[in-house]
VOGU-3710 file (C-alpha; in Angstrom, 3 decimals, decimal comma):
1> maviqapeek> 68,334/84,140/101,141  67,181/80,875/102,837  69,501/77,792/103,082  68,015/74,326/102,113  70,283/71,698/103,196  69,529/67,988/102,179  68,627/65,390/104,908  71,744/63,329/105,850  71,224/59,914/103,561  72,467/56,378/105,194
11> fditedrhws> 73,087/54,066/102,219  72,676/50,319/102,802  75,635/48,442/101,731  73,228/45,698/100,309  71,581/47,973/98,097  74,703/49,379/96,903  75,780/45,936/95,723  72,478/45,307/94,290  72,802/48,699/92,669  76,424/46,917/91,362
21> edgeiaarma> 75,132/44,158/90,236  72,174/45,511/87,968  74,627/47,905/86,732  76,788/44,474/85,274  73,799/43,137/84,115  72,910/46,228/82,279  76,029/46,071/80,829  75,979/42,955/79,587  71,669/43,560/77,899  73,369/46,533/76,423
31> pviaaitgrk> 74,827/44,909/73,024  72,561/42,599/72,921  70,033/45,326/72,550  72,497/46,679/70,218  72,704/43,582/68,027  69,056/43,049/68,180  68,073/46,538/67,058  70,555/46,116/64,173  68,749/43,009/62,734  65,118/44,159/63,514
41> ggclpqdlva> 65,288/48,170/63,966  64,220/47,694/67,173  64,402/46,193/70,297  61,792/44,779/73,274  62,396/43,616/76,843  60,322/40,126/75,454  63,363/40,401/73,025  66,088/40,065/75,833  63,834/37,251/77,467  63,822/35,586/74,030
51> egfppgqvsr> 67,682/36,104/74,383  67,806/33,977/77,753  67,557/37,037/80,472  65,152/35,998/83,403  62,162/38,677/83,085  62,941/40,064/86,706  66,587/41,452/85,728  65,285/42,640/82,325  62,329/44,230/84,539  64,888/45,733/86,500
61> cwqialalsa> 67,611/46,627/84,070  66,099/47,743/80,729  65,997/51,718/81,097  69,745/51,506/81,959  70,401/48,403/79,555  68,468/50,246/76,700  70,624/53,878/77,243  74,104/51,980/77,420  73,165/50,235/74,225  72,668/53,794/72,491
71> ipsrr> 76,211/55,004/73,205  78,569/53,981/70,603  80,848/51,060/70,916  85,264/52,245/70,554  86,702/49,166/69,732
//
């Protein structure tokens, strides 16, 4: 049986920071998506832009924010 070894990955700290910032942005977007979905039955990226999020952030963070919005709140 052949053993497949993954190549060593080198991480750029600036990329790490970028992902961290995107996670924070997505976490802020998630409750807004949930609220819009509750009001309108759905939420589109342009709804977040209308709420004041910059289009670039919405484009980068939409998928994770949408997934986070589906997680029930434990408040």
